[in-house]
Every structure is written in C-alpha cells, then in structure tokens.
C-alpha positions, -999 to +999 in steps of 0.1 A: -268-793+893-249-773+867-244-785+831-207-790+837-212-814+866-240-832+846-216-842+818-222-877+806-194-903+806-189-930+780-183-956+807-145-953+808-145-923+832-139-898+805-167-873+798-184-874+764-167-851+740-133-857+757-105-879+746-080-896+769-048-908+754-010-908+756+009-887+731+045-895+721+062-861+721+100-857+719+104-894+727+084-891+760+049-903+768+024-876+777-009-888+792-035-863+780-072-856+784-086-831+760-118-819+742-119-842+711-121-811+688-088-796+702-059-790+679-025-803+684-013-768+692-039-765+720-030-799+735+008-794+733+005-760+750-023-766+775-020-803+783+017-811+778+029-776+790+052-775+759+049-739+751+078-735+726+053-741+698+038-708+692+002-697+688+001-674+658-025-670+632-047-701+638-052-702+601-021-721+589-006-690+573+023-680+596+041-713+604+048-704+640+031-735+652+050-760+630+060-793+646+071-826+632+047-856+630+065-887+620+093-865+607+071-844+585+063-807+591+027-801+603+010-769+612-003-778+646-030-751+646-047-770+618-040-806+631-067-823+651-050-841+679-069-874+677-054-879+641-018-880+655-024-904+684+002-931+681+025-910+659+058-895+668+055-858+675+087-835+677+085-799+691+113-773+694+118-785+731+131-818+717+159-802+697+182-795+726+196-826+743+205-819+780+226-787+778+237-791+742+220-770+716+210-785+683+232-772+655+202-752+642+197-736+676+234-728+678+236-713+643+205-692+648+218-678+681+254-672+669+244-656+637+215-635+650+189-652+628+163-649+654+152-614+663+120-613+684+120-651+682+083-657+679+086-674+645+118-692+654+104-725+668+083-731+637+112-722+614+136-745+634+112-775+631+107-770+593+145-766+588+151-797+609+128-817+586+146-804+556+180-813+571+168-848+578+160-852+541+189-833+526+223-828+544+234-801+520+204-780+509+210-749+487+194-716+491+165-724+468+157-756+487+159-737+521+137-709+508+111-734+494+111-754+527+106-723+548+081-706+524+052-713+548+070-695+578+065-658+581+091-637+600+082-601+605+116-590+618+143-602+594+149-602+556+154-640+558+191-638+547+204-647+581+178-674+585+189-690+553+226-687+562+219-702+596+202-733+581+232-737+557+256-733+587+237-758+607+238-783+578+275-779+576+279-783+614+258-816+612+280-828+583+312-819+603+322-793+576+341-761+585+320-738+563+305-708+580+287-677+568+306-646+556+321-625+584+301-595+574+269-613+586+284-614+621+299-580+623+286-560+594+306-544+566+335-521+574+327-484+574+343-468+543+371-443+551 
C-alpha cells in the first residue's frame, strides 16, 4: 500500500495534515479541504476556483495577491488559511455585482489604468479598502495605500487617477480625469 493511501485520519474523515472548513468568500460559503500549511492564495485558487487573485512573487513584495480579510488588505501569499477561518474574505470576483462593474473596475477599464492586468486585482482590492475608509482620498493617500503593489507596465498616474475617479463615482460626483489621459495631448502644429 502506498504512503498516500496509508494516510492517517484524525477520526473525522479528514487525513492528518489536512483541514476541512467553510470559508466565507465574497459573501458565499465555500466548503474546502486543504493541507493545513496552505496559504490563502493557494486555497482561493485551487479549492475555491477563484483565480482572479494572482500568484506573483510568493514573498509579499508585489501585491498581486492582495485580498480583503474583514475589510483589511492582506497579502494572501503570506496568509495561512487556517488563520482566516470564520472571517469575511473579499476577492476581486466579489467587486462586480451581476453584470454591473464596480466603480473601480469601470474607472480602470475606461481610463486604461490596467495594461497587462496581472497586478490589477491586487490593486483593485487595496484601492477598495482605501475607499471604504476614505470617500475622497488625495494623491498622497492613494500612493501610500498602493505602495505595496507593483505594476511593471504603467507609470501609476492612470492608476491614481482611476482610483480618484472611482471615488468620485461612488460619491456621485461628476469629477473625471483630464481629457488628455483619455486621448493624449494634441499634436503641436
């Protein structure tokens, strides 16, 4: 008999070294069974099939894996899943409601703030946490909030403007970024 088939069980039908639980993700219950040492990133992607949370550096340096746990940004590549059982987890998949994009998603798409898009889910989640705390953040607050998120494609200007635009949309304001960000500057004659 192979070692895999001889795994011991703790009496509850779950092999030793495994955890069986239910995670509250985006307001839904996800029954999961996972190796106890697995990170939240691994469980979200492999057990819950929520692949919007990106697998980046696995060192907590890039921010691509950011999710919200009880409303606070967390780097899911560093978070052991057993520590978040019973807490509310929000991923990028939870931003969109039915066919309606979240204001952050709309602003990023309309302004071209996402280029390759790999970093975008983590940035969106950190920005959402900021907007939940401050309905009208300034450039410095946005820059500070996003300081743990690395984007290799942009210069961050459009990202900052998209967060400000989303904040304005959420408040019901008519503010929008400068036209030059949408179409570029006019070519001098």
